[in-house]
C-alpha positions in Angstrom: -21.3 22.4 -10.4 -18.1 22.4 -12.6 -16.2 24.3 -9.9 -17.2 21.7 -7.3 -16.3 18.8 -9.6 -12.9 20.3 -10.5 -12.3 20.9 -6.8 -13.1 17.3 -6.0 -10.8 16.0 -8.8 -8.0 18.3 -7.7 -8.4 17.3 -4.0 -8.2 13.6 -4.7 -5.3 13.8 -7.2 -3.4 16.1 -4.8 -3.9 13.8 -1.9 -2.7 10.9 -4.1 0.4 12.8 -5.1 1.0 13.6 -1.4 0.8 9.9 -0.4 3.1 8.9 -3.2 5.7 11.5 -2.1 5.4 10.2 1.4 6.0 6.7 0.0 9.1 7.9 -1.9 10.5 9.6 1.2 9.8 6.5 3.3 11.6 4.2 0.8 14.7 6.4 1.0 14.7 7.2 4.8 13.4 4.1 6.6 16.1 1.8 8.0 15.1 -1.8 6.9 13.2 -3.9 4.5 10.2 -4.3 6.8 9.5 -0.6 7.4 10.2 0.2 3.7 7.7 -2.5 2.6 5.2 -1.0 5.0 5.6 2.4 3.5 5.5 1.0 0.0 2.4 -1.1 0.5 0.2 1.2 2.6 0.9 4.7 1.5 1.5 3.9 -2.2 -1.8 2.0 -2.3 -3.6 5.0 -0.8 -1.8 7.3 -3.2 -2.7 5.4 -6.4 -6.2 4.9 -5.1 -6.7 8.6 -4.6 -5.3 9.4 -8.0 -7.7 6.8 -9.5 -10.6 8.2 -7.6 -9.7 11.6 -9.0 -9.6 10.2 -12.5 -12.9 8.5 -12.0 -14.6 11.7 -10.8 -13.1 13.6 -13.7 -14.5 11.3 -16.3 -17.8 10.9 -14.4 -18.6 14.5 -13.4 -16.8 16.5 -16.1 -16.6 14.3 -19.2 -20.0 12.6 -18.3 -18.6 9.1 -18.8 -19.2 6.5 -16.1 -16.3 4.0 -16.2 -16.8 1.0 -13.8 -13.4 -0.4 -14.8 -11.7 2.3 -12.8 -13.8 1.3 -9.8 -12.8 -2.3 -10.3 -9.1 -1.2 -10.6 -9.5 0.6 -7.3 -11.0 -2.4 -5.6 -8.3 -4.7 -7.0 -5.6 -2.4 -5.8 -7.2 -2.0 -2.4 -7.1 -5.8 -1.9 -3.8 -6.8 -3.5 -1.5 -4.0 -2.5 -1.3 -4.5 1.3 -1.6 -8.3 0.9 1.3 -8.4 -1.5 3.4 -6.3 0.9 2.5 -8.6 3.8 3.4 -11.7 1.8 6.8 -10.3 0.6 7.8 -9.2 4.1 6.8 -12.5 5.7 8.7 -14.5 3.1 11.7 -12.2 3.7 11.5 -12.9 7.4 11.3 -16.6 6.9 14.3 -16.4 4.4 16.3 -14.9 7.2 16.4 -11.1 6.5 17.1 -9.5 9.9 15.1 -6.6 11.2 16.7 -3.3 12.0 18.7 -3.4 15.3 16.4 -0.8 16.8 13.3 -3.0 16.4 11.6 -3.1 19.7 9.4 -6.2 19.4 9.5 -9.3 17.2 6.1 -11.0 17.4 6.7 -13.1 14.3 9.8 -14.9 15.5 8.2 -17.2 18.1 5.4 -18.0 15.7 7.8 -19.0 12.9 9.8 -21.2 15.4 6.5 -22.9 16.5 5.6 -23.5 12.9 9.0 -25.0 12.1 8.8 -27.3 15.1 5.3 -28.5 14.0 6.7 -29.3 10.6 9.6 -31.2 12.0 7.3 -33.3 14.2 5.1 -34.5 11.3 
């Protein structure tokens, strides 16, 4: 049982570290704010969640201590990480930060224009 528990812990922590490394590479290599924010919000959230799951399993299976606060932290991170990234990129777009010149499609532009026209009408 100990070998299985250790394997589970090592798997989740290694997967978390891999996701965090992918996040770091994405933050350095991606061309604009929007793609960098996507890398930071999605893969960093997955990376930290995997590390926390590994820590939870370590304390639960090896140390025999069930800690629900780690589960609440995972849930909170799962909800707030991507939402925070979305809000930051949307506010950057509204503030006028231009996307990368190689961006193929801009679906938010017409929607923001429509919202601004509705605000001016009222």
